[in-house]
C-alpha positions as CSV (number, residue, x, y, z in Angstrom):
1,M,40.8,-11.3,-1.8
2,Q,38.0,-8.8,-2.6
3,Q,36.6,-6.7,0.3
4,P,33.0,-7.5,1.3
5,C,30.3,-5.3,-0.2
6,V,28.5,-3.6,2.7
7,I,25.0,-2.4,1.6
8,V,23.1,-1.6,4.7
9,G,25.7,-1.1,7.4
10,S,28.8,-2.9,8.7
11,K,27.2,-3.4,12.1
12,Y,24.8,-5.9,10.5
13,C,27.6,-8.0,9.0
14,S,29.2,-11.1,10.4
15,P,32.3,-13.0,9.2
16,N,30.6,-16.3,10.4
17,P,27.5,-18.2,9.5
18,V,24.5,-16.7,11.3
19,G,21.4,-18.7,12.5
20,L,18.2,-16.6,12.4
21,A,14.7,-17.4,13.4
22,I,12.0,-15.7,11.4
23,V,8.9,-15.7,13.5
24,R,5.5,-15.0,11.8
25,K,2.7,-14.1,14.1
26,V,-0.3,-15.1,11.9
27,M,-3.1,-13.5,13.9
28,K,-1.3,-10.3,14.7
29,I,-3.1,-7.2,13.3
30,T,-1.4,-4.3,15.1
31,D,2.2,-3.2,14.5
32,G,3.4,-6.1,12.2
33,N,3.6,-9.8,12.2
34,F,7.3,-10.7,11.7
35,V,10.2,-10.7,14.2
36,I,13.8,-11.9,13.5
37,T,15.7,-13.4,16.3
38,S,19.1,-15.0,16.7
39,A,19.1,-18.8,17.0
40,D,19.2,-18.5,20.8
41,G,16.1,-16.3,20.8
42,K,17.5,-12.8,21.1
43,L,15.4,-10.2,19.3
44,L,17.4,-8.7,16.4
45,F,14.8,-7.1,14.1
46,K,11.1,-6.5,13.9
47,V,9.1,-5.8,10.7
48,K,6.6,-3.1,11.2
49,D,3.7,-3.6,8.7
50,P,1.4,-0.5,8.8
51,L,-2.3,-1.7,8.7
52,F,-3.2,0.6,5.8
53,S,-0.4,1.3,3.3
54,L,-1.0,2.4,-0.4
55,H,2.4,0.9,-1.5
56,G,2.6,-2.1,0.7
57,K,5.2,-0.4,2.8
58,R,7.1,-2.3,5.5
59,I,9.8,-1.0,7.9
60,L,12.6,-3.2,9.4
61,L,13.5,-2.0,12.9
62,D,16.5,-3.1,14.9
63,C,16.2,-4.4,18.5
64,S,16.3,-0.8,19.8
65,G,13.5,0.3,17.5
66,A,15.7,2.3,15.1
67,K,14.5,2.2,11.5
68,V,17.1,0.1,9.5
69,L,15.3,-0.3,6.1
70,T,12.0,0.7,4.5
71,L,10.6,-1.7,1.9
72,R,8.1,-0.3,-0.5
73,G,6.2,-2.2,-3.2
74,K,5.8,-0.5,-6.6
75,M,2.2,-0.4,-7.7
76,M,1.2,-2.0,-10.9
77,T,4.4,-3.6,-12.0
78,M,4.6,-6.9,-13.9
79,H,7.5,-8.3,-11.9
80,D,6.4,-7.4,-8.3
81,R,9.1,-4.8,-7.9
82,W,10.1,-3.7,-4.4
83,Q,12.4,-0.8,-3.5
84,V,14.5,-0.9,-0.3
85,F,15.5,2.4,1.3
86,R,17.9,3.3,4.1
87,G,16.2,4.1,7.4
88,G,12.7,5.3,7.4
89,S,13.0,7.3,4.2
90,T,11.4,6.7,0.8
91,E,13.3,9.5,-0.9
92,E,15.2,8.6,-4.1
93,G,18.5,9.5,-2.4
94,A,18.0,6.9,0.3
95,L,17.4,4.1,-2.2
96,L,19.7,1.1,-1.6
97,Y,18.5,-1.4,-4.0
98,T,15.5,-2.7,-6.0
99,V,14.3,-6.3,-6.1
100,K,12.1,-7.8,-8.8
101,R,11.0,-11.3,-10.0
102,S,13.1,-12.3,-13.0
103,S,9.9,-13.3,-14.9
104,M,6.2,-13.0,-14.4
105,I,5.5,-16.7,-14.3
106,Q,7.8,-18.8,-12.1
107,L,7.9,-22.4,-11.0
108,A,10.6,-21.6,-8.4
109,P,11.4,-18.2,-6.9
110,K,14.0,-16.2,-8.9
111,L,14.7,-12.6,-8.0
112,E,17.0,-10.0,-9.4
113,V,18.6,-7.4,-7.2
114,F,19.8,-4.0,-8.6
115,L,21.9,-1.7,-6.4
116,A,20.8,2.0,-6.5
117,N,23.7,3.0,-8.8
118,N,22.7,0.4,-11.4
119,V,20.0,2.6,-12.9
120,E,19.9,0.9,-16.3
121,E,19.2,-2.5,-14.7
122,K,20.5,-4.4,-17.7
123,I,22.6,-6.8,-15.6
124,C,21.6,-7.5,-12.0
125,D,24.0,-7.0,-9.1
126,F,22.8,-10.1,-7.4
127,K,20.4,-12.9,-8.2
128,V,18.5,-15.1,-5.8
129,K,17.3,-18.6,-6.8
130,G,15.0,-20.4,-4.4
131,A,13.6,-23.9,-4.0
132,W,10.0,-24.3,-2.8
133,L,10.5,-27.9,-1.5
134,D,13.4,-27.3,0.9
135,D,12.6,-23.6,1.6
136,S,16.1,-22.5,0.7
137,C,17.8,-20.1,-1.7
138,V,21.2,-19.3,-3.1
139,V,22.5,-15.8,-3.8
140,Y,24.8,-15.3,-6.7
141,A,27.1,-12.3,-7.6
142,G,25.6,-10.5,-10.6
143,D,24.4,-12.7,-13.5
144,S,27.2,-15.2,-12.8
145,D,27.3,-18.7,-11.2
146,T,29.5,-17.3,-8.3
147,I,27.7,-18.2,-5.1
148,I,28.0,-15.6,-2.3
149,A,25.4,-16.8,0.1
150,H,23.2,-19.8,1.0
151,V,20.1,-19.6,3.0
152,N,19.0,-23.0,4.3
153,K,16.0,-23.8,6.4
154,L,16.8,-25.8,9.5
155,S,13.4,-26.4,11.0
156,F,9.8,-25.4,11.0
157,L,7.8,-25.3,14.2
158,I,4.3,-24.2,15.0
159,F,3.5,-22.9,18.5
160,V,0.2,-21.7,19.9
161,L,0.7,-19.0,22.5
162,E,-2.0,-16.8,24.0
163,D,-4.5,-17.5,21.2
164,S,-2.0,-16.6,18.5
165,I,-0.5,-19.0,16.1
166,L,3.2,-18.6,15.5
167,H,5.1,-20.0,12.6
168,V,8.9,-20.2,13.3
169,N,11.3,-20.7,10.5
170,V,15.0,-21.1,11.5
171,Y,17.4,-20.3,8.7
172,I,21.2,-20.3,8.6
173,I,22.9,-18.0,6.2
174,Y,26.4,-18.7,4.8
175,F,28.2,-15.8,3.2
176,L,31.1,-16.7,1.1
177,N,34.1,-14.4,0.2
178,I,34.5,-13.7,-3.4
179,E,38.1,-14.0,-4.5
């Protein structure tokens, strides 16, 4: 059996399926509008979305406030390219991977993921195919049909708390071992 590929850090990996709630605070203007919790409500991550950012930069923080990833949108690209960096850096040496749409016009979401060492980007390291109707996606190894993860939406809830509208999406992620 092949060892799992750790991209961000082993402390963020789990050998079992993980239920996550992605909470979007629609009316939130300061500090960001996404938090990610465990299925039982424990805060795991928060997305800091600076109010004014030239490159559409977002920072993923863990529950202690440490910077885990920095996501930066590339300006004026035809495939909506995003770069993902380790920690709070946007230096080329901290680049972990790049994500882009597989084509400019799509009926269903299709993304290609290229790890930092794949500079030619001829074959993707992962591809993600989504489905609008059931709000799910499948992650494949490279340009193959080998499934390595499923993300399935379990429920969608709308809450109104303190004059803020919250959209809660609960997802369960299944990572499969590649043999």
